[in-house]
C-alpha positions in Angstrom: -13.7 -81.8 104.0 -14.4 -84.6 106.9 -17.0 -86.8 106.5 -16.9 -88.9 109.7 -14.9 -90.4 112.4 -15.3 -93.5 114.6 -13.6 -91.9 117.1 -16.7 -89.0 117.1 -18.5 -91.3 118.3 -16.6 -93.3 120.3 -17.0 -96.6 118.4 -14.9 -97.8 116.6 -16.0 -99.5 112.9 -15.9 -102.9 112.6 -14.7 -105.0 108.8 -14.2 -107.9 106.9 -11.6 -107.5 104.6 -11.5 -108.7 100.7 -16.1 -108.6 101.2 -16.5 -106.2 100.0 -18.2 -103.9 103.1 -15.5 -101.2 102.3 -14.2 -99.4 98.9 -11.4 -101.3 97.7 -8.7 -99.1 99.4 -10.0 -99.9 102.7 -9.3 -104.0 102.1 -5.8 -103.4 100.6 -4.3 -100.5 102.9 -5.5 -102.8 105.8 -3.9 -106.0 105.4 -0.8 -103.9 104.6 -0.8 -102.8 108.0 0.0 -103.8 111.7 -1.6 -103.9 115.3 -1.5 -100.5 116.2 -0.4 -98.7 113.4 -1.8 -95.6 112.7 -2.0 -95.0 108.6 -2.8 -92.4 106.6 -4.2 -93.3 103.4 -4.9 -90.4 100.2 -6.9 -93.4 96.9 -7.5 -92.5 94.2 -10.6 -92.5 93.0 -10.6 -96.6 91.5 -10.0 -96.9 95.3 -12.9 -94.9 96.3 -16.3 -94.6 95.0 -15.4 -93.3 91.3 -17.1 -91.8 88.8 -20.0 -92.4 90.9 -18.8 -90.3 94.3 -21.4 -91.6 96.9 -23.9 -88.2 96.7 -24.6 -85.7 98.2 -21.4 -86.2 100.4 -19.4 -87.8 97.9 -18.5 -86.0 94.3 -17.5 -88.0 91.5 -14.2 -88.7 90.8 -13.0 -87.1 94.3 -9.3 -88.6 96.5 -9.8 -90.0 99.3 -7.8 -88.9 102.8 -8.1 -91.4 105.3 -6.6 -92.2 108.4 -7.0 -95.6 109.9 -6.0 -96.8 113.1 -5.8 -100.7 113.6 -6.1 -102.1 116.7 -7.4 -105.6 116.6 -7.7 -108.2 113.7 -8.6 -111.5 113.9 -7.3 -113.7 111.8 -11.0 -116.2 110.2 -8.6 -118.3 107.2 
């Protein structure tokens, strides 16, 4: 089930890594990517929305699948 797509909206999704803006799986997965890379992530519940889910869209204990393209990044350290 597709529940969100920034491609369909025609807009990129921007976030800061490691500050809790996104689920743990995105924070961890994006760190391993290179600019321009497309990655498919399979995230166990502990790296997603866990035992609570994200009602009504994502049920509890859901394994999540994402396709992410890293268009660019900026290093702020």
